[in-house]
N, C-alpha and C positions, 0 to 999 in steps of 0.2 A: 305075620298075619294070622289072624284067628281062623282056624279051620271051620268054625261054626258060622262064619259069615254067609249070608245069603247073596247069591249073585243073580242078576237079572239080565236077560237078553234085551236087545234094542226093541224087538217086537213086543215083548211083555211090558216094557216101559212105555212104549207108544200107546198101548191100551190103557195102562194104569194112569199115566200123566196127561193123556190127551194131547201129546206133542208128536207131530209127524216124525217118522224115523229119519228122514233126511235132515231135519232140524236137530234131532238128537245127535246124529253123527257130526254135524257141524259144531255143535256145542263141545263134543268130545275132541274134535280136531283143534278147536280154538282154546278151550279151557280144560282139556283133559288132564293137564298136570296138576289141577286142583282136585280132580276126581280120583277115586280109587277104582281103577278099571283093570281088566285083563283082556288081552287080545287073544282071541281063540280063532286062529286062521284069519279069515277076512271079517269075522264078526267080533263084536265087543261084548264083554260081560261087565256090568256095572254093579259094584257092591251096594248093599242095602243102605249103608251109611251115607252114600253119595246122592241118594234120591232127594233129600231136602235141598241139597246144593243145586241140583238140576232145576228144581222148582224155583229157587232163588234166581238162578241165571235167566230162566224164562221170564220171571217177573221184571228183571232189570232190562231185558230187551223190550218187553211190553212198554216199560216206562220211557223207551226211546234212548237208552244209554248206548254208547258205542263200545266196540270191543275193548279199546284201551281203558275206557272208564270202568268197565266191568272187571277187567284185570286188576286195575288199581284197587277197586273196592274189595275184591276177593283177597288180594294180597294183604291189604291193610287190616282186614278182619282176621287174618291169621289162619286161613283155611290151609289144610295140609297140601304140600306140593309133593306129587308122586314122582319118585325116582325109580327108573327101571333098572334092575340089576340083571345082567345077562347070565350070571351063573345059575340062577334059579328060574329065570324066565318069568319072574313074578314082579309085581310092583310093590314097592315099600313106601308107605306114606309117612313122610316126616314133615312136621310143621317147620316153617321157616325159622322159628325161634329155636327149635331143637338143633337144626343145622348150624345156626349161628353159634349156639352154645358149644357144640362140638368143635367148631373151628376156633372159638375163643379158648377152649381148654387146650387144644393142640398148640396154639400160639403161646399160651402161658407156659406150658411145659417146655417148649423150645426156647422161650425167653429165659426161663430159669436155668436151663442147660447152658445157654450162651453166657449168662451171668457168671456161672461157675467157671466156665472156660476163661472168661475175661479176668476173673479174680486170680486164677492160677497163672495167667500170663502176667498180670500186674506183679504178683509175688515173684515170678522169675525175673522180671525186669528189675525189681528192687534188689534181689540177690545179686544180679549181674552188676548193678550200679555200685553196690557195696563192695563187691570183689574188685571192680575197676578202681574205685576210690582207694581201697587198701593197697592195691598194687602201685597206684600212682604215688601214694604217700610213701610207700617203701622205696620206690625209685627215687623220689625227691630226697629222702633221708640219705640214701646211698650216694646220690649226687652231691649233696651238701657235705657229707663226710669226705668224699673224694676231693672236693674243692678245698676243704680245710686242710687235708693232708697235702694237697698240692701247694697251697699257700705256705704251710709249715715247711715243706721242703725248699720252696723258693727262699723263705726267710732264713733257713739254715745255710743254704748255698750262699745267700747274700752275706750272712754273718761270717761264713768261712772265707769268702772272698774279701770281706772287709778286714778280717784278721790278717789275712795274707798281705793285704795292702799296708796295714799298719806295721806288720812285722817287716815288710819289705823296706819301709821308710825308716825304720829305727836303726 
């Protein structure tokens, strides 16, 4: 916040805007998140930049608008929403668009990080798949080799037995 901001009490605003202090307090309760305010004990201080918005809120009520309608109008016009930060006990005004942009940037960075993690996992899966296929191929070759040796042995045994039978009958 700018240290050169001018802050006004409810009493001074009552005189300046010709709005009763109870009405100003009600506006602050109902729409204070759109105003740049400080709470000083039980009293409120309103930033100079929020005075035109108080006038606008007053005008909307005079036109017969409801609280919900006024909230919708203020939100759609992009008036800053005040977020109170306990560390400094001050209010920081952020427009809704700035908040959304911050959230969007955070989500984009998280998505990029997750994409990198997914890519590394996909790479590991491909490496494991290649390793498994190589081991299966090696096992299959060994199995085929063993089967061929087995068949060759059976063939030799059969030939040896056949020779014996031939020799036996001769």
